[in-house]
C-alpha positions in Angstrom: 76.7 89.8 179.3 80.3 88.6 179.5 79.5 85.6 177.3 77.8 87.9 174.8 80.8 90.2 174.8 83.1 87.3 174.2 80.9 86.1 171.2 80.7 89.6 169.8 84.5 89.9 170.1 85.0 86.5 168.3 82.6 87.6 165.6 84.3 90.9 165.2 87.7 89.2 165.0 86.3 86.7 162.5 84.9 89.5 160.5 88.2 91.4 160.6 90.1 88.2 159.6 87.6 87.6 156.8 88.0 91.1 155.5 91.7 91.0 155.7 91.7 87.6 154.0 89.3 88.7 151.3 91.4 91.9 150.7 94.5 89.8 150.4 93.0 87.4 148.1 91.5 90.2 146.1 94.8 91.8 145.8 96.5 88.6 144.7 93.8 88.0 142.2 94.1 91.4 140.6 97.9 91.0 140.4 97.5 87.6 138.8 95.0 89.1 136.3 97.4 91.9 135.4 100.2 89.3 135.1 98.0 87.2 132.7 97.4 90.4 130.5 101.2 91.1 130.5 102.0 87.5 129.5 99.4 87.7 126.7 100.9 90.8 125.4 104.4 89.2 125.5 103.1 86.1 123.7 101.6 88.2 121.0 104.8 90.1 120.4 106.7 86.8 120.5 104.3 85.4 117.9 105.1 88.3 115.6 108.8 87.7 116.1 108.3 84.0 115.1 106.4 85.2 112.1 109.2 87.5 111.0 111.8 84.7 111.2 109.5 82.4 109.3 109.0 85.1 106.7 112.8 85.4 106.2 113.1 81.7 105.6 110.1 81.6 103.2 111.4 84.6 101.1 114.9 83.0 101.0 113.4 79.9 99.6 111.3 82.0 97.2 114.4 83.8 96.0 116.1 80.5 95.4 113.1 79.2 93.5 113.2 82.3 91.3 116.9 81.6 90.6 116.0 78.2 89.4 113.2 79.5 87.2 115.6 82.1 85.8 118.2 79.4 85.0 115.5 77.3 83.2 113.9 80.2 81.3 116.4 83.0 81.1 113.5 85.4 81.3 113.7 88.7 83.1 110.2 88.2 84.5 111.5 85.5 86.7 113.6 88.0 88.6 110.5 90.0 89.8 109.6 87.8 92.7 113.4 87.5 93.3 113.6 91.3 93.9 110.4 91.3 96.0 111.8 88.5 98.2 115.0 90.5 98.9 112.8 93.6 99.9 110.8 91.5 102.3 113.8 90.0 103.9 115.3 93.5 104.5 111.9 94.7 106.0 111.7 91.7 108.4 115.2 92.1 109.6 114.5 95.8 110.2 111.5 94.8 112.3 113.5 92.3 114.3 116.1 95.0 115.0 113.5 97.0 116.9 112.3 93.9 118.8 115.6 92.1 119.6 115.8 93.6 123.1 112.7 91.6 124.2 114.3 88.3 123.3 117.7 87.4 124.8 118.7 84.9 122.1 117.7 87.2 119.3 119.6 90.1 121.1 122.7 87.9 121.4 122.6 86.7 117.8 121.1 89.6 115.9 124.4 90.8 114.5 125.0 87.4 113.0 121.5 87.2 111.6 121.9 90.7 110.1 125.2 89.8 108.6 123.9 86.5 107.1 120.9 88.4 105.6 123.0 91.1 104.2 125.4 88.6 102.7 122.5 86.8 101.1 120.9 90.0 99.8 124.3 91.2 98.5 124.7 88.0 96.5 121.1 88.3 95.0 121.7 91.9 94.0 125.0 91.1 92.3 123.1 88.6 90.1 120.4 91.2 89.3 123.1 93.8 88.5 125.0 91.3 86.4 121.9 90.7 84.4 121.3 94.3 83.9 124.8 95.4 82.9 126.6 92.2 81.6 123.9 90.2 80.0 121.8 87.0 80.5 124.5 84.5 80.1 126.8 85.8 82.7 123.9 86.2 85.2 122.7 82.7 84.6 126.2 81.4 85.2 126.4 83.3 88.5 123.1 81.9 89.5 124.2 78.3 88.8 127.3 79.0 91.0 125.1 80.4 93.7 122.9 77.3 94.0 123.5 75.7 97.4 126.3 78.0 98.5 127.0 78.7 102.0 125.4 82.1 102.3 121.8 80.6 101.9 122.6 77.6 104.1 123.9 80.0 106.9 120.9 82.2 106.7 118.6 79.2 106.9 120.6 77.7 109.8 120.5 80.8 112.0 116.9 81.5 111.3 116.1 77.9 112.3 118.1 78.1 115.5 116.4 81.4 116.4 113.0 79.9 115.6 113.7 77.0 117.9 114.6 79.4 120.7 111.6 81.7 120.0 109.2 78.7 120.0 110.7 77.5 123.3 110.0 80.9 124.8 106.5 80.8 123.3 106.0 77.5 125.2 107.2 79.0 128.4 104.8 81.9 128.0 101.9 79.6 127.3 102.9 77.6 130.5 102.8 80.9 132.3 99.4 81.7 130.9 98.0 78.4 132.0 99.6 78.8 135.5 98.2 82.3 135.9 94.7 81.0 134.7 94.7 78.2 137.2 95.7 80.5 140.0 92.9 82.9 139.1 90.4 80.1 139.3 91.7 79.0 142.7 91.4 82.5 144.0 87.8 82.7 142.7 86.9 79.5 144.8 88.4 81.1 147.9 86.5 84.3 147.4 83.2 82.3 147.0 83.8 80.8 150.3 84.8 84.0 152.0 82.3 86.7 150.9 79.7 86.9 148.1 80.0 90.6 147.5 83.8 90.4 147.0 83.2 87.6 144.6 80.9 89.7 142.6 83.6 92.4 142.3 86.3 89.9 141.3 84.0 88.0 139.0 83.2 91.3 137.1 86.9 92.0 136.7 87.7 88.4 135.6 84.7 88.3 133.3 85.9 91.5 131.6 89.3 90.0 131.2 87.7 86.8 129.8 85.7 88.9 127.3 88.9 90.8 126.3 90.7 87.6 125.8 88.0 86.1 123.6 87.8 89.3 121.6 91.6 89.2 121.2 91.4 85.6 120.0 88.7 86.5 117.6 90.9 89.4 116.3 93.8 87.1 115.8 91.6 84.6 114.0 90.3 87.3 111.8 93.7 88.7 111.1 95.0 85.2 110.2 92.4 84.9 107.4 92.0 88.6 106.3 94.3 91.1 104.6 95.2 93.9 107.0 95.2 96.7 104.4 91.9 96.0 102.4 89.9 93.9 104.9 89.4 91.2 102.2 90.1 87.6 102.8 93.8 86.7 102.3 95.7 84.1 100.4 95.4 81.3 103.0 91.7 81.9 103.3 90.9 81.7 99.6 93.2 78.7 99.1 91.3 76.9 101.9 88.0 77.9 100.2 89.1 76.5 96.9 90.3 73.3 98.5 86.9 72.8 100.1 85.1 73.2 96.8 87.5 70.8 95.0 87.0 68.2 97.9 83.3 68.5 97.1 84.1 68.3 93.4 81.2 66.1 92.3 78.6 68.3 94.0 80.3 71.4 92.5 80.3 69.9 89.0 76.6 69.1 89.3 76.0 72.8 90.0 78.0 73.9 86.9 81.4 74.2 88.5 83.1 77.4 89.5 85.4 80.0 88.1 88.6 81.6 89.3 89.1 85.2 88.3 92.7 86.3 88.8 92.9 90.1 88.8 96.0 92.3 88.4 95.8 96.1 88.4 97.2 97.9 85.3 99.2 101.0 86.2 99.5 100.4 89.9 103.3 100.7 89.9 103.0 104.2 88.2 100.7 105.3 91.1 103.2 104.0 93.6 106.1 105.7 91.9 104.5 109.1 91.2 102.2 109.5 94.2 103.9 107.5 96.9 103.0 104.3 98.8 100.3 105.9 100.9 98.4 106.6 97.6 99.1 103.1 96.4 97.7 101.7 99.6 94.6 103.9 99.3 94.2 102.8 95.7 94.3 99.1 96.8 91.7 99.8 99.4 89.3 101.6 97.1 89.8 99.0 94.3 89.0 96.2 96.8 85.9 98.0 98.0 84.7 98.4 94.4 85.3 94.7 93.5 83.6 93.5 96.7 80.5 95.7 96.0 80.3 94.4 92.4 80.0 90.8 93.4 77.2 88.7 94.9 77.1 87.4 98.5 77.9 83.9 97.2 81.1 85.1 95.5 84.4 85.0 97.3 87.1 87.7 96.9 90.6 87.8 98.4 93.8 89.8 98.1 96.7 87.5 97.1 99.3 90.2 97.8 100.6 93.3 96.0 98.0 94.4 93.5 96.7 90.9 92.8 93.2 89.8 93.7 91.4 86.4 93.3 87.5 86.0 92.9 85.9 82.7 93.2 82.5 82.6 91.4 80.3 79.5 92.2 77.8 77.7 90.0 79.2 78.8 86.7 77.5 76.6 84.1 78.7 78.5 81.1 81.5 81.0 80.3 79.0 83.8 79.8 78.4 84.0 83.6 82.1 84.3 84.4 82.6 86.8 81.6 79.7 88.9 82.9 81.3 89.1 86.3 84.6 89.9 84.9 83.3 92.7 82.7 81.5 94.2 85.6 84.7 94.2 87.7 86.6 95.8 84.8 84.0 98.6 84.6 84.0 99.5 88.3 87.8 99.3 88.7 88.3 101.4 85.7 86.4 104.4 87.1 88.6 107.4 88.1 90.2 107.6 91.7 91.1 110.5 93.9 94.4 109.8 95.3 96.6 112.4 97.2 94.2 115.1 95.8 95.1 113.9 92.4 92.7 112.3 89.9 94.1 108.9 88.9 93.1 106.0 86.7 94.0 102.4 86.6 92.6 99.5 84.8 92.5 95.8 85.5 93.4 92.6 83.6 91.6 89.3 84.4 92.6 85.8 83.7 89.8 83.1 84.1 90.0 79.4 84.7 87.0 77.1 85.1 86.4 74.0 87.3 86.2 71.2 86.2 86.7 72.1 82.5 90.3 73.4 82.8 91.6 71.5 85.8 90.5 69.5 89.0 93.2 70.6 91.4 93.9 74.0 92.9 97.5 74.4 91.7 96.5 73.7 88.1 93.5 75.9 88.3 95.6 78.8 89.6 98.2 78.1 86.9 95.6 78.2 84.2 94.2 81.5 85.5 97.8 82.8 85.7 98.5 82.0 82.0 95.2 83.5 81.0 96.0 86.7 82.9 99.4 86.9 81.2 97.6 86.7 77.9 95.3 89.5 78.9 98.2 91.6 79.9 100.2 90.8 76.8 97.4 91.5 74.4 96.5 95.0 75.6 95.4 94.9 79.3 92.0 96.3 80.6 90.4 93.0 79.4 89.7 89.5 80.4 90.9 86.3 78.9 89.8 82.7 79.5 92.3 79.9 79.7 92.6 77.8 76.5 95.0 74.9 75.8 96.0 76.6 72.6 97.3 79.7 74.3 100.9 80.5 73.2 101.8 80.9 76.9 100.4 77.5 77.8 102.3 75.8 74.9 105.5 77.7 75.8 105.2 76.7 79.5 104.8 73.0 78.7 107.9 73.1 76.5 110.1 75.3 78.7 109.1 74.0 82.1 106.9 75.4 84.9 107.4 79.0 85.7 105.4 82.1 86.7 104.4 84.2 83.7 102.5 87.2 85.1 105.6 89.0 86.5 106.7 89.6 82.9 104.5 92.7 82.5 104.9 96.1 84.2 102.2 97.0 86.6 
């Protein structure tokens, strides 16, 4: 009896110890899982901050490129991406103002970043204002003096330094994610050795966490290749799609090649100005839905940005196939819209280039479609135009140097 009582006491003590140990391990595992979720959220926000800093650098380079085009051409159309770049820089700086408290280096240097951005934007607006009030020659002289000045270099320098700091913080967060992940795995092994039913509970929790992480990764992957407003594929996705087709050029040519249809909405700016940006966004979503519904499953449609879309039509053995698709898009886009309780109408102009007839690389194909689109805009809108080497725009571009032509027309 005494021996049995001793054994029972030891078993009870062992059970109590096991329950306490399992409880402690369970608590630590749950805390680690929560820490992992928190770290993932921090990493996501940090990634968005990195994207904002990269966007400021990208748009500052785009503004400088527009300056160079303007000096070469002297055309007002080359200031359109110029103004858009300034607006984007302001928007990204405003976003970073709300997030700076989360990142010590950004908090410490935000005033300097804001000052550099404002100085840069002020310089750009002086040039645009000079063009409007004092003429082309003075504006072009101001642009020439502005090349390589300290304002742009200072903006690039501070954004680079902040990117280095932000990416270092991203690396630290990734290290934390790995550490938390390893810790969770070790806890699982401890729970397996301690008690099966506790393991089931923790496994369920961790499985849910794993599913959420995979879903988040899938969302991030989807967002990276899709436009957040319309749900269509975005510029990187369609550029990658075109590159794959060109890499397989011989096979594509044997099937007849493919066509690029560059779309630009006519009258979009008027909708934005008269009905507001919400109505403009709704118009883009409805137009995207119509275009997508008008295409075959094998066709590829993407939003490039603003009110520009790109359609890739495979196996185009003749111009009639591309023309038929283009006319169908013109018909569906041109139907009336109900925006902000107001009946509205827009049309679409389309520029078409063909592979391999017009070009055999992506940039040239896009340029050909761009030139054809400009011709469609210039000659009346609400129509399509194929690229031809005798287009006045093509001849002028070859004489005057490379530059974007579509920005010349009002939306």
